[in-house]
C-alpha positions in Angstrom: 67.2 161.1 174.9 69.5 162.5 178.1 68.3 161.3 181.3 70.6 157.7 180.8 73.1 155.8 178.5 75.2 158.5 176.3 73.2 161.5 176.6 73.5 161.7 179.8 77.3 160.7 180.4 77.7 164.0 177.5 76.1 166.4 179.6 77.4 165.3 182.6 80.7 165.4 181.0 79.8 169.0 179.0 78.9 170.5 182.6 82.1 169.8 183.6 83.3 172.1 181.4 81.8 174.7 181.5 79.0 174.6 179.1 75.6 175.2 179.6 73.4 172.2 178.2 70.0 171.0 177.1 69.1 167.8 177.8 65.9 166.2 176.0 63.7 163.6 176.9 60.5 161.7 175.4 57.6 163.0 176.4 56.0 159.7 178.1 59.7 159.3 180.5 59.3 163.1 181.9 58.3 161.3 185.1 60.8 158.8 185.2 63.1 158.8 188.6 65.6 158.2 185.8 65.0 161.6 184.8 66.3 163.2 188.1 69.8 162.7 187.2 69.2 164.9 184.2 67.2 167.8 185.9 70.3 167.1 189.1 72.4 168.4 186.7 71.3 172.3 186.5 69.8 171.2 181.9 66.9 172.5 181.4 64.5 169.7 179.7 62.5 169.5 176.7 60.2 167.3 175.3 61.3 165.4 172.4 60.4 162.0 170.4 62.3 160.9 167.7 59.3 159.5 166.8 57.2 162.2 166.8 57.9 165.6 164.9 55.3 167.9 166.8 57.3 167.2 169.7 60.9 168.3 167.2 59.3 171.1 166.4 57.5 171.7 169.7 61.0 172.2 171.7 62.7 174.1 168.6 60.3 177.0 169.2 61.1 176.6 172.9 64.0 176.7 172.6 63.2 180.0 169.2 66.2 182.6 171.1 68.5 179.7 172.3 72.4 179.9 170.7 73.1 176.4 169.6 76.9 175.3 169.7 76.4 171.6 169.4 73.7 169.2 168.9 74.2 166.1 169.9 71.4 163.4 168.2 71.6 160.1 170.8 69.7 158.0 169.7 69.1 153.5 169.9 66.6 150.9 170.7 66.9 149.3 173.6 65.7 145.8 172.0 68.7 142.7 171.1 68.3 142.6 167.2 67.3 138.9 165.7 69.0 137.4 162.9 68.3 139.5 159.7 66.2 136.3 158.3 63.9 137.1 160.7 63.7 141.0 160.9 60.1 141.7 159.5 59.5 145.6 157.5 58.3 146.9 161.3 61.5 146.4 163.0 63.5 148.3 159.8 61.7 151.3 159.8 61.2 151.2 163.4 64.5 151.5 163.6 64.7 154.1 161.0 62.5 156.6 162.0 64.2 156.7 165.2 67.8 156.0 164.3 68.1 158.2 160.9 65.6 160.1 160.5 64.4 161.3 164.0 68.5 162.5 164.1 67.5 164.6 160.5 63.9 166.3 161.4 66.2 167.0 164.4 68.8 168.7 162.4 66.1 170.5 160.3 64.6 171.9 163.4 67.3 173.4 165.5 69.4 174.3 162.3 68.7 178.0 163.0 69.8 178.0 166.4 73.0 176.2 164.8 73.5 178.3 161.7 73.1 181.6 163.9 75.9 184.0 165.6 78.5 181.6 163.8 77.5 178.5 163.5 78.0 174.9 164.7 78.5 171.2 165.7 75.9 168.4 164.8 77.0 164.9 166.4 75.5 161.4 165.4 75.7 157.9 167.0 77.0 155.9 164.5 78.0 152.6 164.3 80.6 150.6 161.9 78.4 148.3 161.8 74.8 149.1 161.4 73.4 152.5 161.1 73.5 155.0 158.9 73.8 158.2 160.2 77.0 158.2 158.7 75.8 158.2 155.7 73.2 160.9 157.0 76.6 162.8 158.3 78.2 163.3 154.0 75.0 164.0 153.3 74.8 167.1 154.9 78.2 168.0 155.2 77.8 168.0 151.6 75.1 170.1 151.3 76.9 172.5 154.1 80.0 172.8 152.1 78.0 173.8 149.0 75.1 176.6 150.7 78.6 178.2 153.0 77.0 176.6 156.2 79.9 177.6 158.9 78.5 174.4 160.2 80.9 171.2 161.7 79.7 167.6 161.8 81.1 164.5 162.6 79.5 160.4 162.9 80.9 159.1 165.9 81.6 155.3 167.1 81.1 155.4 170.9 81.9 151.0 171.2 80.6 149.2 173.0 79.7 150.1 176.3 77.9 149.4 179.6 74.5 151.8 178.7 71.5 150.4 179.7 70.9 149.6 175.9 73.3 146.8 175.8 71.8 145.7 179.1 75.7 146.9 181.1 77.1 144.9 179.3 80.7 146.0 176.6 84.4 145.7 177.9 84.3 150.1 176.9 84.0 152.4 180.3 80.8 155.0 179.5 82.5 157.9 180.9 86.0 156.7 179.1 84.1 156.7 175.6 82.1 160.2 176.1 85.6 162.0 177.8 86.9 161.0 174.4 84.1 162.0 172.1 83.8 165.8 173.5 87.2 165.8 173.5 87.1 165.3 169.5 84.1 167.7 169.5 86.3 170.7 170.0 88.4 169.5 166.8 85.8 169.1 164.0 85.6 171.6 161.4 83.2 173.3 158.8 86.2 172.6 156.3 87.2 169.4 157.2 83.8 168.1 157.7 82.5 165.1 157.1 84.5 162.6 159.6 83.3 159.2 161.2 85.5 159.0 163.9 85.9 156.4 167.1 85.7 156.9 170.2 89.0 157.1 170.7 89.6 159.5 168.1 90.7 157.1 164.8 89.1 157.7 161.5 86.6 155.2 160.2 86.4 153.8 157.0 82.2 155.2 155.1 
């Protein structure tokens, strides 16, 4: 979502650079005080829950006539994961649904908006230690190239930053990380995709 953390920082950063921005929030948080911060940026707000495909479909319909130059998938679960031995199927499926299936569905339903008028760029937030969003990035990049779609795609590792998701712990300042990633989005090309980069621009092994 764009009402806190990396999502909100991206909105503020891009707004400061002259972008028109659209931020998503989960329907149940629409009246949360955190949404006031997103509203204060002047962004258009849509309701999306990655666990409910119908909300993504509805948002895409609401934005039917909007050209999207940059789609940022930024989702996470604010729960410290237990040791792997203590994971159960329900835990794994929830993480897979939120951090992989949801971004896939967002790309699917907003694909026409991105492809329109010359294509664009897709950003997936990933991790060097525990996400498969990077492999989703590879799969889609190969398909885009095969079909001649002018869309660049990158998986970013934002680092261990201070957000609600991390309990506001971590050595990296969120604005520094997001500014770095925002700079890097301008270098992403369809020809060079897929990319797996740190917020500093370092290439991370697949």
